[in-house]
ZAGUZA-239584 format. One line per field, with one value per residue: residue number from 1; x, y, z of N, C-alpha, C in turn; residue in one letter. Coordinates in steps of 0.001 Angstrom, whole numbers, plus 524288, in hexadecimal, padded with zeros to 5 digits. Example, Ala and Ser with C-alpha at 12.3 -4.5 7.8 and 13.67 -1.06 7.14 Angstrom:
2
n = [1, 2]
nxx = [83386, 83232]
nyy = [7E9C6, 7F736]
nzz = [81E78, 81BA8]
caxx = [8300C, 83566]
cayy = [7EE6C, 7FBDC]
cazz = [81E78, 81BE4]
cxx = [83390, 83264]
cyy = [7F31C, 8001E]
czz = [81E78, 81EBE]
res = [A, S]
This chain:
150
n = [1, 2, 3, 4, 5, 6, 7, 8, 9, 10, 11, 12, 13, 14, 15, 16, 17, 18, 19, 20, 21, 22, 23, 24, 25, 26, 27, 28, 29, 30, 31, 32, 33, 34, 35, 36, 37, 38, 39, 40, 41, 42, 43, 44, 45, 46, 47, 48, 49, 50, 51, 52, 53, 54, 55, 56, 57, 58, 59, 60, 61, 62, 63, 64, 65, 66, 67, 68, 69, 70, 71, 72, 73, 74, 75, 76, 77, 78, 79, 80, 81, 82, 83, 84, 85, 86, 87, 88, 89, 90, 91, 92, 93, 94, 95, 96, 97, 98, 99, 100, 101, 102, 103, 104, 105, 106, 107, 108, 109, 110, 111, 112, 113, 114, 115, 116, 117, 118, 119, 120, 121, 122, 123, 124, 125, 126, 127, 128, 129, 130, 131, 132, 133, 134, 135, 136, 137, 138, 139, 140, 141, 142, 143, 144, 145, 146, 147, 148, 149, 150]
nxx = [F9BCB, F93A8, F9455, F91ED, F8657, F7F8C, F73F1, F73EA, F7855, F70FE, F6C4F, F7523, F76EF, F6DCB, F6EEC, F7837, F7533, F6DE8, F743D, F7AB1, F7372, F70FA, F7AF0, F7CCE, F7526, F7798, F81E6, F7FE5, F79FF, F8168, F887E, F830E, F82C6, F8D7B, F8EF1, F8997, F9006, F9963, F9697, F947F, F9E32, FA63F, FA1B5, F9DCB, FA4DD, FA2DC, FA034, F974E, F9230, F8F64, F8943, F8F85, F94D2, F8EB2, F84C5, F7B29, F7BE1, F83FC, F8A00, F96D4, FA27C, FADFD, FB72C, FB39C, FADFE, FA759, FA0DC, F9B8D, FA077, F9938, F9AEB, FA4AC, FA1E6, F9A06, FA029, FA75A, FA0C9, F9B1D, FA35C, FA631, F9CA4, F9BFC, FA3E3, F9F29, F9687, F9BD0, F9FA5, F9647, F92C5, F9AA9, F9912, F8F08, F9135, F97F3, F9197, F88B0, F8A2E, F93F0, F9814, F8E12, F8BB9, F922A, F97C5, F9A8D, FA201, FA241, F983C, F98DF, F9FAC, F9953, F90B6, F963A, F97CE, F8F3F, F90F4, F9654, F9227, F8834, F7B32, F7B74, F7CB6, F72E1, F6D2F, F71ED, F6EF1, F64D8, F654B, F6CB1, F688E, F600B, F64F2, F6A1E, F619E, F5D9C, F65BB, F6505, F5B05, F5D0F, F641C, F5D75, F5613, F5C70, F5EE8, F5520, F5350, F5B81, F589F, F4F33, F52AC, F58D9]
nyy = [5100B, 5196A, 5207E, 52D69, 535A4, 53502, 53148, 53760, 54071, 546A9, 55067, 55710, 55678, 55B2C, 5657E, 5682B, 567CF, 56FEB, 578C0, 577F3, 579DC, 58487, 5890D, 5866D, 58C1B, 5969A, 59743, 59557, 59E3A, 5A64E, 5A2D0, 5A48C, 5AF76, 5B0FF, 5AD8C, 5B557, 5BDA9, 5BA95, 5BAF9, 5C5B8, 5CA02, 5C4DB, 5C449, 5CE32, 5D4FD, 5DA2A, 5DCBE, 5D987, 5E37D, 5E91C, 5F3C1, 5FBAE, 60649, 6058A, 60320, 5FC05, 5F0F5, 5EC27, 5E93A, 5EA6F, 5EEDD, 5E74C, 5EC56, 5F59F, 5F57E, 5FA4E, 5F83A, 5EDA5, 5E17F, 5D88C, 5D001, 5CB7F, 5C900, 5C151, 5B9AB, 5B704, 5B40F, 5ABC1, 5A4BA, 5A223, 59E22, 59587, 58F6B, 58D31, 587A1, 57EFB, 57AB0, 577ED, 570C4, 56951, 565C9, 561B0, 559D6, 553B1, 55085, 54C00, 547A5, 54266, 535E1, 53276, 532B7, 52DA4, 5347A, 53D56, 545C5, 54A41, 54DEB, 555C1, 55CAE, 55F2E, 56455, 56CA6, 572A8, 578E4, 582E0, 5879A, 58691, 58DB6, 58DB3, 58317, 58106, 58337, 57B20, 572B2, 57561, 57222, 567A4, 561B4, 56157, 55AAB, 55145, 54F46, 54E50, 544EC, 53E50, 53F98, 53B70, 5311F, 52EA1, 52FA3, 527E3, 51F11, 51F2D, 51D5A, 51366, 50DE0, 50F09, 50983, 4FFA1, 4FD25]
nzz = [D2BD3, D2660, D1A6E, D167D, D17A8, D23DD, D2B2A, D345A, D30FE, D2C2B, D302D, D2F67, D24B2, D2094, D2460, D1F44, D14BE, D149B, D1690, D0DE0, D05D2, D0760, D05F9, CFB88, CF618, CF8B5, CF4F5, CEA69, CE7A4, CE8F8, CE19B, CD854, CD8BB, CD7B4, CCD80, CC7FF, CCACC, CC5E8, CBB6B, CBA38, CBD15, CB709, CAD60, CAAEE, CAF5C, CB8B3, CC625, CD08A, CD7C0, CE3FB, CE96A, CE505, CDD2C, CD46C, CD770, CDF39, CDD04, CD3A4, CC72E, CC5CD, CBFA7, CC1DC, CC5BF, CC9F0, CD339, CDE57, CE672, CEE2D, CEA83, CE521, CDEE6, CE1D5, CEBEF, CEA31, CE569, CED68, CF5E1, CF171, CF008, CFA82, CFDDC, CF779, CFB9B, D053E, D014B, CFD01, D064C, D0B50, D0404, D0504, D0F5A, D0E3D, D06EA, D0CDE, D1530, D1081, D0608, D0599, D057F, D0395, CF91F, CEDDC, CE790, CED33, CEE96, CE4B5, CE47B, CEC09, CE6BA, CDE21, CE2CB, CE6BA, CDE07, CDD9A, CE198, CD9E0, CCFD2, CCA35, CCF3A, CD1CD, CDC62, CE044, CDC0F, CE156, CEB52, CEB7F, CE806, CEE1C, CF8C2, CF6C2, CF3F7, CFD5A, D0402, D0062, D0380, D0E4F, D0FE6, D0D47, D154A, D1DF6, D1BBF, D1C17, D2690, D2B1C, D272A, D2BC6, D3629, D365D, D3445, D3CB3]
caxx = [F9A26, F9159, F965C, F8DBF, F8315, F7CC9, F6F12, F74F3, F7A3C, F6CB4, F6BF2, F79A1, F7612, F69CF, F714E, F7C12, F725E, F6B9B, F786C, F7C55, F6F93, F71B1, F7FE6, F7C80, F7204, F7A89, F8644, F7DBA, F7887, F8622, F8ACF, F8052, F84E9, F92BD, F8E72, F884C, F94C4, F9D3A, F94CB, F9549, FA3C2, FA96C, F9F02, F9D01, FA900, FA098, F9EE8, F9278, F93A1, F8B22, F8A0D, F93AF, F934B, F8ADE, F7F9D, F7AC7, F7E00, F8577, F8E5C, F9AC9, FA788, FB0FF, FBB0B, FB149, FAA7B, FA7DC, F9D8C, F9C76, FA0F3, F95E4, F9D3E, FA892, F9EF2, F97AE, FA46F, FA97B, F9CD4, F9A1A, FA7C3, FA5B5, F97F5, F9D35, FA6C9, F9B26, F939A, F9F15, F9FC6, F9133, F92CC, F9E1D, F9670, F8AD1, F93B2, F9A27, F8D70, F84AF, F8BAE, F989B, F96C2, F88D4, F8BC2, F977F, F9A42, F9991, FA546, FA066, F9378, F9AC9, FA1A0, F94E5, F8DCD, F99A8, F9727, F8ACD, F92BB, F9947, F8EA0, F8369, F7635, F7C18, F7BE5, F6D3C, F6BAD, F73A4, F6BDB, F6009, F6641, F6F93, F650F, F5CE5, F684C, F6B12, F5CB1, F5D5C, F697B, F62BD, F56BC, F5F82, F661C, F590F, F53BC, F5FFF, F5E6B, F5036, F5404, F5EDE, F5586, F4B4D, F5564, F5B14]
cayy = [5157C, 51B03, 52540, 530B6, 53804, 5318C, 533B8, 53B56, 54521, 54956, 555FD, 559C5, 556B4, 55F1E, 56AAE, 56904, 568F7, 57527, 57C98, 57791, 57C79, 58A2B, 58A97, 585F8, 59074, 59B7B, 59700, 595DD, 5A3B4, 5A95C, 5A12A, 5A770, 5B4C1, 5B0C6, 5AD2D, 5BAA3, 5C0C8, 5B915, 5BD06, 5CB67, 5CB59, 5C2E1, 5C532, 5D3CB, 5D805, 5DD6F, 5DA45, 5DB45, 5E725, 5EAB4, 5F8BD, 5FED7, 60B29, 60469, 6021D, 5F810, 5EC17, 5ED5D, 5E688, 5EE77, 5ECD2, 5E50F, 5EFF5, 5FA7E, 5F46E, 5FDAA, 5F60D, 5E843, 5DDF5, 5D3F6, 5CBA8, 5C8FA, 5C6CC, 5BC6E, 5B600, 5B54C, 5B14E, 5A6AC, 5A14C, 5A01E, 59ADC, 5908C, 58C66, 58B3A, 583B4, 57A4A, 5786B, 5755B, 56C40, 56567, 56375, 55E79, 5553E, 55086, 54E58, 54927, 544B4, 53F35, 5308E, 530DF, 53208, 52C4F, 538DF, 541A3, 54A60, 54CCC, 550B6, 55A7F, 5603B, 560E8, 5683C, 57137, 575D4, 57C64, 58833, 58968, 586A9, 5908A, 58B02, 57DAC, 580A2, 58316, 575BD, 56F5E, 576B5, 56F01, 56218, 55F23, 55FC8, 55624, 54CA7, 54E6B, 54C5F, 53F57, 53BA3, 53F98, 537A0, 52BF2, 52DDF, 52ED3, 522BF, 51B09, 51F43, 51ABC, 50DE2, 50BB7, 50EF4, 5056A, 4FAA5, 4FC17]
cazz = [D2C01, D216A, D1805, D148A, D1BBC, D2776, D2CFE, D385E, D2E52, D2978, D3191, D2D18, D1F05, D1F58, D2533, D1B23, D0FE3, D1524, D15D8, D086A, D028E, D07F1, D038A, CF5DE, CF40A, CF946, CF143, CE525, CE6C5, CE82F, CDCA2, CD435, CD901, CD592, CC7C7, CC63B, CCB66, CC1EB, CB65E, CBA11, CBD77, CB2B5, CA86F, CA9F7, CB1CA, CBCC8, CCB1E, CD2FC, CDBD7, CE765, CEC13, CE2B5, CDA9B, CD04A, CD9AA, CE351, CDAED, CCE3D, CC4AC, CC551, CBDC9, CC626, CC7E7, CCBD8, CD7A1, CE2F2, CEA8B, CEFD8, CE60F, CE5EF, CDC00, CE52E, CF04D, CE85C, CE47E, CF270, CF8FC, CEEFF, CF12C, CFFD0, CFE26, CF4F1, CFF88, D08D1, CFE5E, CFCD1, D0B88, D0C18, D0088, D0756, D13E5, D0C17, D049F, D111E, D1875, D0D9A, D0167, D0656, D070C, D01FD, CF371, CEC47, CE4D9, CF0D2, CEDBE, CDFE4, CE605, CEE96, CE2AD, CDAEE, CE5C6, CE733, CD948, CDE6B, CE2A3, CD557, CCB4B, CCBA3, CCFF6, CD37A, CE20E, CE12D, CDAD3, CE5AA, CEFE7, CEB2A, CE719, CF257, CFD10, CF529, CF482, D02E9, D063D, CFF15, D06E5, D1395, D0FE3, D0D64, D1A95, D217C, D1AB4, D1E0A, D2C3E, D2C5D, D25F0, D2FD4, D3AF9, D35F3, D3437, D41E6]
cxx = [F9843, F93C1, F91BE, F8A72, F8031, F77BB, F6FE9, F76C6, F75DD, F6C1D, F706C, F78EF, F721B, F6BD7, F7517, F796A, F6FF6, F6FB0, F7A55, F7884, F7032, F76AD, F7F9E, F7945, F751C, F7F21, F8456, F7C33, F7D60, F8906, F8827, F820C, F8A5F, F92A8, F8D2F, F8D25, F98BE, F9BA9, F95C1, F9B0B, FA6C5, FA6DD, F9EAD, FA138, FA71A, F9F98, F99BD, F9403, F8EC8, F8CA3, F8E81, F9198, F8F15, F856E, F7FD0, F7D4E, F7F27, F89B3, F9261, F9FBD, FAB12, FB4AB, FB8AF, FAD89, FAB8A, FA4A8, F9F30, F9C68, F9DF6, F9838, FA136, FA5F6, F9C90, F9BCD, FA66B, FA589, F9B90, F9E8D, FA763, FA0DB, F98D5, FA06A, FA2F9, F97F1, F96B7, F9F58, F9AA9, F90C9, F9628, F9B7F, F91FF, F8CFF, F9591, F95E1, F89DA, F86FC, F9049, F970A, F9162, F8855, F9163, F9A73, F99CB, F9CE7, FA3CA, F9B68, F94EB, F9C98, F9D2E, F91C5, F9112, F9942, F929E, F8C59, F95BC, F95CF, F8996, F7E97, F76C2, F7B47, F7611, F6B06, F6D21, F7095, F66C0, F6135, F68CC, F6C03, F6188, F600B, F6921, F6621, F5C0A, F611B, F6765, F5E48, F58DE, F61A8, F61B5, F5689, F574A, F5FD2, F596F, F5090, F574F, F5BFA, F5188, F4DE4, F5750, F5710]
cyy = [51729, 5201F, 5284D, 532D5, 533DE, 5343E, 537EA, 54085, 5485E, 54F09, 55938, 55A6C, 55AE8, 564A6, 56C00, 56A70, 56E66, 57963, 57C8C, 57A74, 58268, 58BE5, 58A38, 58A67, 59593, 59B9E, 597A7, 59B72, 5A705, 5A7BB, 5A3E9, 5AD22, 5B504, 5B068, 5B288, 5BE1B, 5BF87, 5BB16, 5C2DF, 5CCD2, 5C9B6, 5C39E, 5CAF3, 5D73C, 5DBA7, 5DA30, 5DC77, 5DE97, 5E8C8, 5EFD9, 5FC03, 603C8, 60A51, 60349, 5FDBD, 5F2EC, 5ECF7, 5E9AF, 5EAAD, 5EC15, 5EB77, 5E8FD, 5F4CC, 5F9B5, 5F82E, 5FB99, 5F089, 5E4B1, 5D8E9, 5CF36, 5C8B6, 5C67A, 5C18F, 5B838, 5B3BD, 5B218, 5AC03, 5A2E0, 59EE9, 59CBB, 59596, 58D15, 58A12, 586E4, 57E98, 5779C, 5758D, 57073, 567E7, 562B8, 55FEF, 5596F, 5518C, 54DC9, 54AAD, 54582, 5410A, 539DA, 52ED1, 5303D, 53102, 530D1, 53DD2, 5466D, 54D2B, 54FD9, 555E1, 55E73, 56265, 5651F, 56D2F, 574C8, 579AD, 58205, 58A90, 58A17, 58969, 58D04, 58561, 57D19, 58090, 57DA9, 5721B, 57081, 573A2, 56924, 55F4D, 55DCE, 55B2A, 5511B, 54B50, 54C6C, 54691, 53C37, 53B51, 53BA7, 53210, 52ABF, 52CC0, 52983, 51E59, 51AC5, 51C66, 514DD, 50B35, 50B39, 50A91, 50008, 4F935, 4FABB]
czz = [D269B, D1F88, D15E5, D18FD, D1EE5, D292E, D3129, D3602, D2BDA, D2B2A, D2F47, D273B, D1DB0, D2039, D20D0, D1601, D1021, D143C, D1039, D04D8, D02BD, D0526, CFD9C, CF37A, CF446, CF573, CEBB2, CE3DD, CE5CA, CE338, CD810, CD422, CD6C1, CCF9C, CC57E, CC683, CC728, CBC86, CB612, CBA11, CB89E, CAD64, CA702, CAC5F, CB611, CC1AB, CCD1D, CD7B4, CDEDD, CE9FC, CE9F9, CE043, CD678, CD259, CDDA8, CE1A2, CD531, CCC5D, CC34C, CC30E, CC269, CC8BC, CCA76, CD070, CDC24, CE783, CEBFD, CEB18, CE72D, CE335, CDF50, CE9E5, CEEC3, CE7A0, CE9A6, CF58B, CF695, CF023, CF697, D007C, CFB87, CF89B, D037B, D0641, CFE0C, D0220, D0CB1, D08C2, D02D5, D0BF4, D120F, D09D5, D08E0, D1434, D1563, D0978, D0234, D0867, D055A, CFC19, CF1B4, CE9B7, CE81D, CEFB3, CE8B5, CE0F5, CE8A8, CEA7F, CDF56, CDDC8, CE670, CE26E, CD9C5, CDF87, CDE21, CD090, CCCDC, CCB82, CD1E5, CD95E, CE362, CE006, CDF58, CEAA2, CEFFA, CEAF0, CEBBA, CF6F5, CFBAF, CF5B6, CFA3E, D0597, D050D, D0281, D0C7A, D13ED, D1014, D12D7, D1E71, D20A6, D1C91, D23FA, D2DE4, D2B5C, D2A1D, D34FE, D3AE8, D362A, D39AF, D45D9]
res = [M, A, I, G, P, Q, P, R, D, I, P, L, I, T, R, T, V, S, I, F, K, V, S, S, V, V, T, G, I, F, L, L, G, L, V, V, M, M, V, T, R, Y, G, F, G, R, D, I, E, L, G, G, E, S, G, F, L, A, L, T, P, I, D, T, L, T, G, F, N, V, S, I, F, L, L, T, V, H, G, W, L, Y, V, L, Y, L, A, C, N, F, V, L, W, R, V, V, Y, L, G, S, V, P, W, A, F, L, R, F, L, W, I, A, M, G, G, I, V, P, F, L, S, F, Y, F, E, R, Q, V, P, R, E, V, A, A, I, I, A, H, L, E, S, S, T, E, T, A, G, A, T, A]
């Protein structure tokens, strides 16, 4: 029994990569929002407020918020999106990388950093599909070779 992705897994792999690409972009956008929030909160002692007494969108001292706290929203949503990003990364690792590269778990951990390091998820959104396309091409060529040999 062969270890790693099989030619019959190609539709699953393409769906998994598509979902991974979406999750990495959305997580990256909210991570950038989280960076802005951290700079305003910990650098200036202010939270981002929506619809408060200071206007539609304002930087308000933390203790005087009266509207919707966008900072806490960004923090919470990014946390849950990162969980989704990790789940997509795990499925991608399980379907594509496990058994196909000797350092598969390190690859999983490296891609997981995309939700922690700003802009890294955008890099992975471009790089990982290229790697997976090469794996799919290899699977397709091995299928054609096996078909020609039989």
